[in-house]
Every structure is written in structure tokens, then in C-alpha cells.
N, C-alpha and C positions, 0 to 999 in steps of 0.2 A: 508110594510109587510102583517101585521094583516089583512089589509082589502082587498088585492089582494088574500091572501088564503082563506078568507071569500064567497071575493062572482067572486072570478074564478078558472080555473082548474090548473092554471099556477101554475109549482111546483116554489115556494120559501121558504126559509130558513127560521124555527121556530123562533120567536122571543121569547126571553123569559129572564126575571131580577134574576141577579144572588144579594144573598143579599150579606152583609158585606165580611162575614169570606168567602164565595163563593173565591168576588173579590179580597181581599189579598191576598187567595191559588193561584189565577190566576197571579198577581202580584211576588208575591216567585219564581212561577214559569218562567214567562219570565226572572226573575234577573238570573237564573240559567242556562239558554238556552242563554242569554246573555253573560255570565264568559265560559262557552263553546266554544263559539266564539271568545272570545279573548282570547283563549290560540290558536288560529289558526293564527300568527303573515307572516308576509310578508316585502321584502324590496324594494313594488315596491308598488304603487296606479295602479291598475288597475283591468280588469272586471275577471272573472273567464276564462275566455278565453285567457287572457294578453290582452285584445283591450281596445278600451275603455269604458268611463263609462258612463251611462245614471242618468246623478246626482240629476236629481231631483228639490227637495227644488225651485221652478218657478223661476229654469234656464232652464228647458227645451232644454240641450247642452247634446253634447257627448264631455266627452275630456279625455284625456291621450291616451295611460297609461306615467305614470311619473316616474322619477326614484327619484324621494324627494319628502317630504311632503309639503316643502316648494317650489317644481316646482307646484303641484298642486293648493298648495294657492294660489300663483302667478296667473296662467291662471285663476285658478275661481271667484276671483277679477278683473279680464278684466285686469291688471296693477294696480289698485286699492288700494290704502294703507289698509292693512287689520290686526285687531287685534287677529289675529287666533293662534299665534305661533307657529313656525315649529319644535317644541322640541315635538311633538306628535310620537308615535309609531305606527306601522299599523296595523292591525290586520282584519281580515276576517268579514264581516259584513251585516246582510242579505237588510240594507241599503231602506228600506219601509215598517217599522215595524208601523202596527195602528191597531186599536181595529177590523178593517173589515176586517182583513185577520186573524184573528187566531180564529182557529173555536176552542170552545170547547163542551166539553161534560153535558149536561145539567141535569146527574143523578151524576155523580161523581164531577164534577167541575174541572175536569183535562183537559189538552189543546187534543183536539186532532191531531190539525197540524198547522203548522203555513205554507200559502201559499204567493205566487206572491212574488219567488226569480230573477226574473228579472235582476233586479236591486244589485247582490249579486257579493260583492266583495271584494278586497284590497285598506281600508279606514283608513284617521287618527283612531287613536282611539276613539274619543267624534260620530265618525260621527253617528250607532245607536241611541243614547242619543237624539242627534239633531235633527232628523229624526221623533222622534217618536214626541217631545214638538210640531215640526211645525205643523203636521198631526193629533193632537190629535183633538177629537169632539166638540163640542161647549158644553156649559153648559147645552143647554137643551135639548140636544142630549143623555150625558151621564154626567152631575153632578158629581163633584168631580173629576174625574178622573185622572187630573193631577195633584190635592193633592197627592192621590191617591197613583199614580204608584214610584212620586218625594219621600213619605214617605218610600219606601220599597227597592228601587230599590241604587243596591254601588254602581254606579257609575253615578252622574248629569253633570257637564259639565256645569253650570248655565254660565262661561264668555263665553267659547264657542259659547252658543247658542244667547247670547244679542251680540258678535261680529259678528254671522251671520245675526243674523237680519238685524246690521246695513249692512251690507257689501249686503245685498239683496235691501234695501230701496234705497242703493246709486248707483244698479249694475241694477235695470229692472226697467221700463220702465212703467209707470199706464196708466192706460186708464181713459179719462176723468172724466168717474165713480169712479174712483179709485181702482177697481181690475186691479191686476199683471199683466202685459206681459212679452212675453217672451224678454230675456234682447237683446239691442236695435243693435248689431250687426247679431245677428242671423234674424230681420223683413223683410230688403229687399231680399235678397234670397228668402223665405219664399212666398213674396207677388210677385214676380217673375215669380215662378213655379207655382201660382196659377193663373196668369193672365196668363201663356201660355194656363195651361189647359183652361180656359175657353173661350180662344180666336180658340182653338181647338176644344171644342164644337161649338162654334157660326158657324161655318165653316161647322161642319159633319148637322147641322141644318139649314143651308142658310138662314142664321142671317144676 
């Protein structure tokens, strides 16, 4: 982004580096915001509008709503055994937390905004924390990020994170190069839809 800002007139976010004190302060702010979200409890797993959830985490599926955490886990696991546990309480979650969507004032180090609430809804209590761990920057992009936020956050849910990773490895189909693809049940309908679109385009172009 620095290169684009210097060589073009395209508006891009300003890039700056935060000191250790600022990073610590940002983590504490996020932990405080998550504590506020945890006070918003529910009795069903569902989106803000009461409908299905875009669960992310490489799943690329809309699920729910569900009457219990157990139902949610069963659907998420596509019937596979899972070690997520069904005794979790239900809380409101952002569901897509990552540094890329947190806007910080460069002068004060205060968080100005947290954006991208499209996936927000009521999830098991661990959801935001597992999501943050999955969507963390690489060491090259932001070295020490994971270690930093884990050292300040009140809740970590390491067991749930491990269970989710195991579940994704068993339910998400990989490309030949090892990258993750959407779950197998969603592949064929998606492929068929794209095939119909291509066929229609060919007919219009008389190909």
C-alpha cells in the first residue's frame, strides 16, 4: 500500500507501525469489547436477523438457525464426530475479527472502529476467539501478533481451536496443491450453477 500511495493517486489506507505499548493497548481494548459482546447472551445459534449464519472458517456454508449448540456442532461437523463440546453458552459475536478490520487512530492508539459485521450473530462462546486465531496474519505480515493477543485476552479456548482445526481437516476437501476448498456437499451444486452460466454465455455468443 505504501508503494501505491507514493506512485499513484489511488486512495489507500495509511500504513504505520505501532510500538509495543500501543499494540498492548489495542489488545486490551479488543478484550474489553469482546467482554461487552459476551454480555449479550442468547438461547439460539442464529444471525442478527434470526436467519442462517455465514460461518466462515473455510466452510463457505450458510448454516442454521439452530435451537442448541449441539445442533450447530452436528451441522458444522457434517455428521462427523467432534470434540467441540456441547455445554457452551451462547453469546453475540462479531465472527470475523482480525487486524485487517480494526481501524486505529495513529496518534492516540485508540480503536476508531471495528468494521465488517456481516457474519455477526449468536454463536457458541468460543467463536470470536477461534476465528481470530484462524484469521491471524502471517509472521512476515505481523510478527508476534498471536503471542501478543493471547497474552492479554481473558479467554483463549485452545481446546476448541484444536478441535475446530481437526474438524476442518476432516470435512474440507483440499485442492491438489494443498489449499482448502469448500466442503464436498457444496461443490457439485456450485459447479452445476457455473456450468449453466457458461452454457448460456456460449449460446448468446453463438459459440
